PyMOL Python script that loads the backbone (N, CA, C, O; Angstrom):
from pymol import cmd

cmd.read_pdbstr("""\
ATOM      1  N   MET A   1       3.048-238.083  -1.836  1.00  0.00           N
ATOM      2  CA  MET A   1       3.265-239.626  -1.615  1.00  0.00           C
ATOM      3  C   MET A   1       3.239-239.737  -0.144  1.00  0.00           C
ATOM      4  O   MET A   1       3.594-238.800   0.571  1.00  0.00           O
ATOM      5  N   ASN A   2       2.785-240.976   0.362  1.00  0.00           N
ATOM      6  CA  ASN A   2       2.828-241.292   1.867  1.00  0.00           C
ATOM      7  C   ASN A   2       4.329-241.360   2.251  1.00  0.00           C
ATOM      8  O   ASN A   2       5.195-241.707   1.448  1.00  0.00           O
ATOM      9  N   ARG A   3       4.565-241.023   3.471  1.00  0.00           N
ATOM     10  CA  ARG A   3       5.891-241.012   4.064  1.00  0.00           C
ATOM     11  C   ARG A   3       6.453-242.430   4.256  1.00  0.00           C
ATOM     12  O   ARG A   3       7.660-242.662   4.194  1.00  0.00           O
ATOM     13  N   THR A   4       5.534-243.353   4.488  1.00  0.00           N
ATOM     14  CA  THR A   4       6.012-244.800   4.747  1.00  0.00           C
ATOM     15  C   THR A   4       6.458-245.329   3.202  1.00  0.00           C
ATOM     16  O   THR A   4       7.570-245.821   3.010  1.00  0.00           O
ATOM     17  N   ILE A   5       5.565-245.187   2.240  1.00  0.00           N
ATOM     18  CA  ILE A   5       5.969-245.549   0.925  1.00  0.00           C
ATOM     19  C   ILE A   5       7.221-244.886   0.563  1.00  0.00           C
ATOM     20  O   ILE A   5       8.080-245.619   0.072  1.00  0.00           O
ATOM     21  N   ALA A   6       7.482-243.712   0.698  1.00  0.00           N
ATOM     22  CA  ALA A   6       8.747-243.042   0.357  1.00  0.00           C
ATOM     23  C   ALA A   6       9.916-243.662   1.124  1.00  0.00           C
ATOM     24  O   ALA A   6      10.992-243.913   0.581  1.00  0.00           O
ATOM     25  N   LEU A   7       9.682-243.871   2.274  1.00  0.00           N
ATOM     26  CA  LEU A   7      10.727-244.483   3.180  1.00  0.00           C
ATOM     27  C   LEU A   7      10.985-245.876   2.591  1.00  0.00           C
ATOM     28  O   LEU A   7      12.152-246.172   2.332  1.00  0.00           O
ATOM     29  N   ALA A   8      10.065-246.700   2.370  1.00  0.00           N
ATOM     30  CA  ALA A   8      10.292-247.996   1.793  1.00  0.00           C
ATOM     31  C   ALA A   8      11.042-247.976   0.481  1.00  0.00           C
ATOM     32  O   ALA A   8      12.025-248.700   0.322  1.00  0.00           O
ATOM     33  N   LEU A   9      10.598-247.156  -0.469  1.00  0.00           N
ATOM     34  CA  LEU A   9      11.299-247.045  -1.767  1.00  0.00           C
ATOM     35  C   LEU A   9      12.555-246.667  -1.574  1.00  0.00           C
ATOM     36  O   LEU A   9      13.429-247.223  -2.239  1.00  0.00           O
ATOM     37  N   GLY A  10      12.869-245.747  -0.720  1.00  0.00           N
ATOM     38  CA  GLY A  10      14.259-245.333  -0.459  1.00  0.00           C
ATOM     39  C   GLY A  10      15.157-246.318   0.000  1.00  0.00           C
ATOM     40  O   GLY A  10      16.313-246.410  -0.412  1.00  0.00           O
ATOM     41  N   MET A  11      14.597-247.134   0.935  1.00  0.00           N
ATOM     42  CA  MET A  11      15.547-248.363   1.416  1.00  0.00           C
ATOM     43  C   MET A  11      15.738-249.286   0.506  1.00  0.00           C
ATOM     44  O   MET A  11      16.844-249.822   0.448  1.00  0.00           O
ATOM     45  N   VAL A  12      14.781-249.632  -0.325  1.00  0.00           N
ATOM     46  CA  VAL A  12      14.908-250.490  -1.456  1.00  0.00           C
ATOM     47  C   VAL A  12      15.979-250.067  -2.385  1.00  0.00           C
ATOM     48  O   VAL A  12      16.840-250.854  -2.777  1.00  0.00           O
ATOM     49  N   THR A  13      15.923-248.767  -2.752  1.00  0.00           N
ATOM     50  CA  THR A  13      16.984-248.190  -3.597  1.00  0.00           C
ATOM     51  C   THR A  13      18.384-248.190  -2.950  1.00  0.00           C
ATOM     52  O   THR A  13      19.368-248.463  -3.637  1.00  0.00           O
ATOM     53  N   ILE A  14      18.486-247.905  -1.704  1.00  0.00           N
ATOM     54  CA  ILE A  14      19.719-247.900  -1.222  1.00  0.00           C
ATOM     55  C   ILE A  14      20.293-249.361  -1.093  1.00  0.00           C
ATOM     56  O   ILE A  14      21.477-249.592  -1.335  1.00  0.00           O
ATOM     57  N   PHE A  15      19.371-250.373  -0.689  1.00  0.00           N
ATOM     58  CA  PHE A  15      19.878-251.746  -0.775  1.00  0.00           C
ATOM     59  C   PHE A  15      20.365-252.043  -2.081  1.00  0.00           C
ATOM     60  O   PHE A  15      21.475-252.565  -2.189  1.00  0.00           O
ATOM     61  N   ALA A  16      19.620-251.756  -3.172  1.00  0.00           N
ATOM     62  CA  ALA A  16      20.000-252.128  -4.582  1.00  0.00           C
ATOM     63  C   ALA A  16      21.282-251.579  -5.074  1.00  0.00           C
ATOM     64  O   ALA A  16      22.019-252.210  -5.832  1.00  0.00           O
ATOM     65  N   VAL A  17      21.544-250.349  -4.614  1.00  0.00           N
ATOM     66  CA  VAL A  17      22.841-249.549  -4.986  1.00  0.00           C
ATOM     67  C   VAL A  17      23.993-250.169  -4.109  1.00  0.00           C
ATOM     68  O   VAL A  17      25.063-250.399  -4.672  1.00  0.00           O
ATOM     69  N   THR A  18      23.859-250.444  -2.832  1.00  0.00           N
ATOM     70  CA  THR A  18      24.826-251.077  -2.110  1.00  0.00           C
ATOM     71  C   THR A  18      25.263-252.395  -2.672  1.00  0.00           C
ATOM     72  O   THR A  18      26.447-252.708  -2.794  1.00  0.00           O
ATOM     73  N   VAL A  19      24.191-253.194  -3.028  1.00  0.00           N
ATOM     74  CA  VAL A  19      24.515-254.655  -3.653  1.00  0.00           C
ATOM     75  C   VAL A  19      25.279-254.398  -4.907  1.00  0.00           C
ATOM     76  O   VAL A  19      26.308-255.050  -5.087  1.00  0.00           O
ATOM     77  N   ALA A  20      24.909-253.547  -5.770  1.00  0.00           N
ATOM     78  CA  ALA A  20      25.556-253.285  -7.064  1.00  0.00           C
ATOM     79  C   ALA A  20      27.092-252.752  -6.951  1.00  0.00           C
ATOM     80  O   ALA A  20      27.999-253.161  -7.676  1.00  0.00           O
ATOM     81  N   ILE A  21      27.236-251.790  -5.942  1.00  0.00           N
ATOM     82  CA  ILE A  21      28.577-251.495  -5.580  1.00  0.00           C
ATOM     83  C   ILE A  21      29.508-252.539  -5.070  1.00  0.00           C
ATOM     84  O   ILE A  21      30.690-252.655  -5.391  1.00  0.00           O
ATOM     85  N   LEU A  22      28.787-253.348  -4.172  1.00  0.00           N
ATOM     86  CA  LEU A  22      29.681-254.477  -3.434  1.00  0.00           C
ATOM     87  C   LEU A  22      30.024-255.591  -4.597  1.00  0.00           C
ATOM     88  O   LEU A  22      31.113-256.165  -4.609  1.00  0.00           O
ATOM     89  N   LEU A  23      29.049-255.832  -5.525  1.00  0.00           N
ATOM     90  CA  LEU A  23      29.310-256.759  -6.566  1.00  0.00           C
ATOM     91  C   LEU A  23      30.463-256.211  -7.428  1.00  0.00           C
ATOM     92  O   LEU A  23      31.341-256.971  -7.835  1.00  0.00           O
ATOM     93  N   ALA A  24      30.464-255.040  -7.677  1.00  0.00           N
ATOM     94  CA  ALA A  24      31.579-254.445  -8.548  1.00  0.00           C
ATOM     95  C   ALA A  24      32.935-254.273  -7.916  1.00  0.00           C
ATOM     96  O   ALA A  24      33.990-254.231  -8.548  1.00  0.00           O
ATOM     97  N   VAL A  25      32.802-254.173  -6.552  1.00  0.00           N
ATOM     98  CA  VAL A  25      34.103-253.964  -5.962  1.00  0.00           C
ATOM     99  C   VAL A  25      34.783-255.334  -5.512  1.00  0.00           C
ATOM    100  O   VAL A  25      36.008-255.413  -5.600  1.00  0.00           O
ATOM    101  N   MET A  26      34.073-256.382  -5.051  1.00  0.00           N
ATOM    102  CA  MET A  26      34.466-257.674  -4.725  1.00  0.00           C
ATOM    103  C   MET A  26      35.008-258.428  -6.057  1.00  0.00           C
ATOM    104  O   MET A  26      34.380-258.521  -7.111  1.00  0.00           O
ATOM    105  N   PRO A  27      36.161-258.890  -5.822  1.00  0.00           N
ATOM    106  CA  PRO A  27      36.722-259.694  -7.017  1.00  0.00           C
ATOM    107  C   PRO A  27      35.980-260.844  -7.396  1.00  0.00           C
ATOM    108  O   PRO A  27      35.455-261.486  -6.487  1.00  0.00           O
ATOM    109  N   GLY A  28      35.846-261.206  -8.515  1.00  0.00           N
ATOM    110  CA  GLY A  28      35.130-262.499  -8.927  1.00  0.00           C
ATOM    111  C   GLY A  28      36.153-263.658  -9.202  1.00  0.00           C
ATOM    112  O   GLY A  28      37.368-263.459  -9.183  1.00  0.00           O
ATOM    113  N   PRO A  29      35.640-264.769  -9.435  1.00  0.00           N
ATOM    114  CA  PRO A  29      34.228-265.213  -9.392  1.00  0.00           C
ATOM    115  C   PRO A  29      33.676-265.354  -8.061  1.00  0.00           C
ATOM    116  O   PRO A  29      34.385-265.864  -7.194  1.00  0.00           O
ATOM    117  N   HIS A  30      32.570-264.990  -7.803  1.00  0.00           N
ATOM    118  CA  HIS A  30      31.729-264.914  -6.587  1.00  0.00           C
ATOM    119  C   HIS A  30      31.371-266.375  -6.334  1.00  0.00           C
ATOM    120  O   HIS A  30      31.062-267.223  -7.171  1.00  0.00           O
ATOM    121  N   LYS A  31      31.493-266.517  -4.790  1.00  0.00           N
ATOM    122  CA  LYS A  31      31.034-267.925  -4.246  1.00  0.00           C
ATOM    123  C   LYS A  31      29.689-267.473  -3.496  1.00  0.00           C
ATOM    124  O   LYS A  31      29.330-266.298  -3.421  1.00  0.00           O
ATOM    125  N   SER A  32      29.096-268.405  -3.031  1.00  0.00           N
ATOM    126  CA  SER A  32      27.808-268.322  -2.349  1.00  0.00           C
ATOM    127  C   SER A  32      28.024-267.530  -1.027  1.00  0.00           C
ATOM    128  O   SER A  32      27.125-266.875  -0.499  1.00  0.00           O
ATOM    129  N   THR A  33      29.231-267.638  -0.558  1.00  0.00           N
ATOM    130  CA  THR A  33      29.466-266.850   0.734  1.00  0.00           C
ATOM    131  C   THR A  33      29.692-265.373   0.371  1.00  0.00           C
ATOM    132  O   THR A  33      29.407-264.507   1.198  1.00  0.00           O
ATOM    133  N   ASP A  34      30.134-265.090  -0.693  1.00  0.00           N
ATOM    134  CA  ASP A  34      30.369-263.692  -1.135  1.00  0.00           C
ATOM    135  C   ASP A  34      29.030-262.954  -1.199  1.00  0.00           C
ATOM    136  O   ASP A  34      28.845-261.832  -0.726  1.00  0.00           O
ATOM    137  N   TYR A  35      28.075-263.730  -1.860  1.00  0.00           N
ATOM    138  CA  TYR A  35      26.659-263.163  -1.975  1.00  0.00           C
ATOM    139  C   TYR A  35      26.030-263.034  -0.554  1.00  0.00           C
ATOM    140  O   TYR A  35      25.222-262.130  -0.338  1.00  0.00           O
ATOM    141  N   LEU A  36      26.372-263.888   0.384  1.00  0.00           N
ATOM    142  CA  LEU A  36      25.850-263.738   1.758  1.00  0.00           C
ATOM    143  C   LEU A  36      26.427-262.526   2.383  1.00  0.00           C
ATOM    144  O   LEU A  36      25.662-261.725   2.920  1.00  0.00           O
ATOM    145  N   VAL A  37      27.710-262.315   2.364  1.00  0.00           N
ATOM    146  CA  VAL A  37      28.347-261.131   2.934  1.00  0.00           C
ATOM    147  C   VAL A  37      27.727-259.934   2.194  1.00  0.00           C
ATOM    148  O   VAL A  37      27.333-259.016   2.913  1.00  0.00           O
ATOM    149  N   ILE A  38      27.591-259.817   0.957  1.00  0.00           N
ATOM    150  CA  ILE A  38      26.951-258.625   0.322  1.00  0.00           C
ATOM    151  C   ILE A  38      25.631-258.373   0.824  1.00  0.00           C
ATOM    152  O   ILE A  38      25.312-257.300   1.336  1.00  0.00           O
ATOM    153  N   GLY A  39      24.810-259.421   0.671  1.00  0.00           N
ATOM    154  CA  GLY A  39      23.420-259.288   1.371  1.00  0.00           C
ATOM    155  C   GLY A  39      23.440-258.764   2.833  1.00  0.00           C
ATOM    156  O   GLY A  39      22.702-257.857   3.217  1.00  0.00           O
ATOM    157  N   CYS A  40      24.302-259.376   3.582  1.00  0.00           N
ATOM    158  CA  CYS A  40      24.302-258.871   4.981  1.00  0.00           C
ATOM    159  C   CYS A  40      24.771-257.458   5.234  1.00  0.00           C
ATOM    160  O   CYS A  40      24.267-256.777   6.127  1.00  0.00           O
ATOM    161  N   VAL A  41      25.783-256.996   4.409  1.00  0.00           N
ATOM    162  CA  VAL A  41      26.316-255.686   4.538  1.00  0.00           C
ATOM    163  C   VAL A  41      25.186-254.714   3.975  1.00  0.00           C
ATOM    164  O   VAL A  41      24.933-253.672   4.580  1.00  0.00           O
ATOM    165  N   ALA A  42      24.537-255.051   2.855  1.00  0.00           N
ATOM    166  CA  ALA A  42      23.493-254.155   2.373  1.00  0.00           C
ATOM    167  C   ALA A  42      22.301-254.102   3.246  1.00  0.00           C
ATOM    168  O   ALA A  42      21.612-253.082   3.290  1.00  0.00           O
ATOM    169  N   THR A  43      22.026-255.161   3.946  1.00  0.00           N
ATOM    170  CA  THR A  43      20.753-255.037   4.912  1.00  0.00           C
ATOM    171  C   THR A  43      21.222-254.290   6.251  1.00  0.00           C
ATOM    172  O   THR A  43      20.475-253.504   6.833  1.00  0.00           O
ATOM    173  N   LEU A  44      22.360-254.557   6.643  1.00  0.00           N
ATOM    174  CA  LEU A  44      22.837-253.740   7.880  1.00  0.00           C
ATOM    175  C   LEU A  44      22.871-252.304   7.595  1.00  0.00           C
ATOM    176  O   LEU A  44      22.502-251.474   8.426  1.00  0.00           O
ATOM    177  N   LEU A  45      23.355-251.970   6.307  1.00  0.00           N
ATOM    178  CA  LEU A  45      23.308-250.424   6.010  1.00  0.00           C
ATOM    179  C   LEU A  45      21.946-249.899   6.010  1.00  0.00           C
ATOM    180  O   LEU A  45      21.650-248.863   6.605  1.00  0.00           O
ATOM    181  N   CYS A  46      21.028-250.678   5.278  1.00  0.00           N
ATOM    182  CA  CYS A  46      19.687-250.195   5.268  1.00  0.00           C
ATOM    183  C   CYS A  46      19.087-250.079   6.622  1.00  0.00           C
ATOM    184  O   CYS A  46      18.504-249.049   6.961  1.00  0.00           O
ATOM    185  N   LEU A  47      19.213-251.105   7.402  1.00  0.00           N
ATOM    186  CA  LEU A  47      18.567-250.966   8.881  1.00  0.00           C
ATOM    187  C   LEU A  47      19.213-249.746   9.643  1.00  0.00           C
ATOM    188  O   LEU A  47      18.500-248.990  10.304  1.00  0.00           O
ATOM    189  N   LEU A  48      20.502-249.576   9.545  1.00  0.00           N
ATOM    190  CA  LEU A  48      21.097-248.467  10.260  1.00  0.00           C
ATOM    191  C   LEU A  48      20.713-247.166   9.802  1.00  0.00           C
ATOM    192  O   LEU A  48      20.568-246.267  10.631  1.00  0.00           O
ATOM    193  N   LEU A  49      20.523-246.949   8.529  1.00  0.00           N
ATOM    194  CA  LEU A  49      19.978-245.662   7.854  1.00  0.00           C
ATOM    195  C   LEU A  49      18.608-245.525   8.253  1.00  0.00           C
ATOM    196  O   LEU A  49      18.192-244.436   8.648  1.00  0.00           O
ATOM    197  N   LEU A  50      17.844-246.572   8.180  1.00  0.00           N
ATOM    198  CA  LEU A  50      16.343-246.484   8.725  1.00  0.00           C
ATOM    199  C   LEU A  50      16.306-246.055  10.052  1.00  0.00           C
ATOM    200  O   LEU A  50      15.652-245.050  10.332  1.00  0.00           O
ATOM    201  N   PHE A  51      16.974-246.736  10.996  1.00  0.00           N
ATOM    202  CA  PHE A  51      17.041-246.256  12.430  1.00  0.00           C
ATOM    203  C   PHE A  51      17.368-244.861  12.581  1.00  0.00           C
ATOM    204  O   PHE A  51      16.627-244.209  13.316  1.00  0.00           O
ATOM    205  N   VAL A  52      18.386-244.247  11.997  1.00  0.00           N
ATOM    206  CA  VAL A  52      18.876-242.895  12.018  1.00  0.00           C
ATOM    207  C   VAL A  52      17.706-242.036  11.617  1.00  0.00           C
ATOM    208  O   VAL A  52      17.296-241.130  12.343  1.00  0.00           O
ATOM    209  N   VAL A  53      17.179-242.334  10.457  1.00  0.00           N
ATOM    210  CA  VAL A  53      16.053-241.517   9.818  1.00  0.00           C
ATOM    211  C   VAL A  53      14.886-241.467  10.886  1.00  0.00           C
ATOM    212  O   VAL A  53      14.406-240.379  11.203  1.00  0.00           O
ATOM    213  N   LEU A  54      14.437-242.641  11.435  1.00  0.00           N
ATOM    214  CA  LEU A  54      13.337-242.612  12.368  1.00  0.00           C
ATOM    215  C   LEU A  54      13.611-241.883  13.620  1.00  0.00           C
ATOM    216  O   LEU A  54      12.775-241.120  14.104  1.00  0.00           O
ATOM    217  N   ILE A  55      14.846-242.116  14.193  1.00  0.00           N
ATOM    218  CA  ILE A  55      15.186-241.420  15.407  1.00  0.00           C
ATOM    219  C   ILE A  55      15.307-239.869  15.196  1.00  0.00           C
ATOM    220  O   ILE A  55      14.914-239.102  16.075  1.00  0.00           O
ATOM    221  N   ASN A  56      15.864-239.406  14.003  1.00  0.00           N
ATOM    222  CA  ASN A  56      15.831-237.902  13.796  1.00  0.00           C
ATOM    223  C   ASN A  56      14.649-237.335  13.235  1.00  0.00           C
ATOM    224  O   ASN A  56      14.630-236.132  12.976  1.00  0.00           O
ATOM    225  N   ALA A  57      13.668-238.056  13.020  1.00  0.00           N
ATOM    226  CA  ALA A  57      12.279-237.421  12.354  1.00  0.00           C
ATOM    227  C   ALA A  57      11.602-236.731  13.513  1.00  0.00           C
ATOM    228  O   ALA A  57      11.681-237.135  14.673  1.00  0.00           O
ATOM    229  N   PRO A  58      10.905-235.623  13.111  1.00  0.00           N
ATOM    230  CA  PRO A  58      10.284-234.835  14.068  1.00  0.00           C
ATOM    231  C   PRO A  58       9.033-235.615  14.559  1.00  0.00           C
ATOM    232  O   PRO A  58       8.342-236.256  13.768  1.00  0.00           O
ATOM    233  N   LYS A  59       8.755-235.541  15.926  1.00  0.00           N
ATOM    234  CA  LYS A  59       7.690-236.223  16.453  1.00  0.00           C
ATOM    235  C   LYS A  59       6.430-235.599  16.084  1.00  0.00           C
ATOM    236  O   LYS A  59       6.341-234.371  16.074  1.00  0.00           O
ATOM    237  N   ARG A  60       5.350-236.423  15.748  1.00  0.00           N
ATOM    238  CA  ARG A  60       3.972-235.879  15.246  1.00  0.00           C
ATOM    239  C   ARG A  60       3.096-235.817  16.564  1.00  0.00           C
ATOM    240  O   ARG A  60       3.234-236.674  17.437  1.00  0.00           O
ATOM    241  N   SER A  61       2.315-234.919  16.665  1.00  0.00           N
ATOM    242  CA  SER A  61       1.343-234.929  17.872  1.00  0.00           C
ATOM    243  C   SER A  61       0.190-235.738  17.306  1.00  0.00           C
ATOM    244  O   SER A  61       0.053-235.921  16.096  1.00  0.00           O
ATOM    245  N   LYS A  62      -0.667-236.236  18.269  1.00  0.00           N
ATOM    246  CA  LYS A  62      -1.670-237.059  18.015  1.00  0.00           C
ATOM    247  C   LYS A  62      -2.886-236.289  17.398  1.00  0.00           C
ATOM    248  O   LYS A  62      -3.819-236.884  16.859  1.00  0.00           O
ATOM    249  N   THR A  63      -2.814-234.905  17.515  1.00  0.00           N
ATOM    250  CA  THR A  63      -4.093-234.214  16.959  1.00  0.00           C
ATOM    251  C   THR A  63      -3.769-233.687  15.495  1.00  0.00           C
ATOM    252  O   THR A  63      -4.642-233.131  14.828  1.00  0.00           O
ATOM    253  N   GLU A  64      -2.387-233.900  14.991  1.00  0.00           N
ATOM    254  CA  GLU A  64      -2.112-233.500  13.740  1.00  0.00           C
ATOM    255  C   GLU A  64      -2.790-234.617  12.715  1.00  0.00           C
ATOM    256  O   GLU A  64      -2.835-235.813  13.006  1.00  0.00           O
ATOM    257  N   PRO A  65      -3.265-234.119  11.589  1.00  0.00           N
ATOM    258  CA  PRO A  65      -3.817-235.212  10.667  1.00  0.00           C
ATOM    259  C   PRO A  65      -2.544-235.842   9.822  1.00  0.00           C
ATOM    260  O   PRO A  65      -1.503-235.277   9.487  1.00  0.00           O
ATOM    261  N   ARG A  66      -2.920-237.028   9.619  1.00  0.00           N
ATOM    262  CA  ARG A  66      -1.828-237.850   8.959  1.00  0.00           C
ATOM    263  C   ARG A  66      -1.924-237.712   7.460  1.00  0.00           C
ATOM    264  O   ARG A  66      -3.049-237.729   6.961  1.00  0.00           O
ATOM    265  N   GLY A  67      -0.904-237.582   6.720  1.00  0.00           N
ATOM    266  CA  GLY A  67      -0.929-237.542   5.372  1.00  0.00           C
ATOM    267  C   GLY A  67      -0.053-236.640   4.694  1.00  0.00           C
ATOM    268  O   GLY A  67      -0.056-236.584   3.465  1.00  0.00           O
TER     269      GLY A  67
END
""", "prot")
cmd.dss("prot")
cmd.show_as("cartoon", "prot")
cmd.util.cbc("prot")
cmd.orient("prot")
């Protein structure tokens, strides 16, 4: 599987899991601002994890084949 596709699927999975956990943790009934906060927190977590993964990934030289 391509590295980019795997990374994208991982981020979508983390986003969905984070949203599910926050929906279960926050008391209902949910207002529109609750959904806004849940989406913002999930997005922030995904972007932070993506940043950490890309920073810690080993550098590829330009002569190595991609794939």
